[in-house]
C-alpha angles and dihedrals in degrees: 000000000000122000107220117190114227119240112274089010125144135063116334123232114260091231089063097044109041113091117242094357093137093049092049090045090057091044090056091047095044096092093036102053130093132181139211115262087212099050123027091199092066116085133160138184132216096203120103130231091252093049091052090047091051088050091056090049091052084060092051093256116126100214115160125217087250089060091044089057089052089051092049091051092046090058096042099262102139127163106254140166123234113263121220095222106124111097116224094215140017118247122211114239093004093146093048088053093053090047089054090049089052093050089052092049091050091049095050093042089064092049136068090250122110127244116210135178118209135196140156135208138184121230129184116228117226142061095330134137119273128192117245138054132257138180113265138147095234137024113271109232119213136172115294092225129041097226115165090219088070095049128106091218142305132275124200112209113197115193127206115187120196101213097193096048094036089229129135131207128195126203117190121213127190102197126046140330099250134156089245090057090049091053092045090054092051089049093049091051092048095049096044102034116359099060092048094050095039107029095165098048119134098171139033126209111209123189118202141154119255100251140066125037092334094051116158089224098052114099091195089064092051089049093050091045091054090050089053092051090050090053099046097034092224126114117246116203114196119208109188120197117237119266117280093017105090092097 
């Protein structure tokens, strides 16, 4: 004898069986819900799972925080991070600039020439907070503020991303974020990786944002870039992203 489970058999979810659970859920959230003045579709709540669960219990309904989470998901309330996506200022011909960048990328993709994307950051060295998670037996405690006066120094990580090969390279500096340092990092990448991967290259397409040491407005960067080109004997074509779009 074989026991065959009927389709849709088994225990039903509480959110689908308890009478008026949705109405009471919205009643609990009513005084704890706010919305965006710019988009009526966006709403958020400042009440926790446990607080919602306790509110149900005060109404003689034994609804656990786990079921509350199911209710929140059902009605579109999902834990999210804020997204830095609203530009602070309009840029004339922004779309044309991106179209030109796309044309250059297509052109170089069909050639033996490399395409790189460059960026640089500044990080304090010391017991400071870092993004990301890792396995450990106890919580690692760090300073509650990232003040430079408490740092042991500064490291300048410069990233070079090879678009065609989907490979990234990091060069660490210990002084300042300067145009000379940026050009030295490009040269280091070319001599140690670029030439080996693209031995017949006669031009390099480099993407970068418009600020920092590789700013599109700084003449010193253009001067250092020309010095680099004279040294390596390979053309470098810079394609800067429009303002307020590097995010």
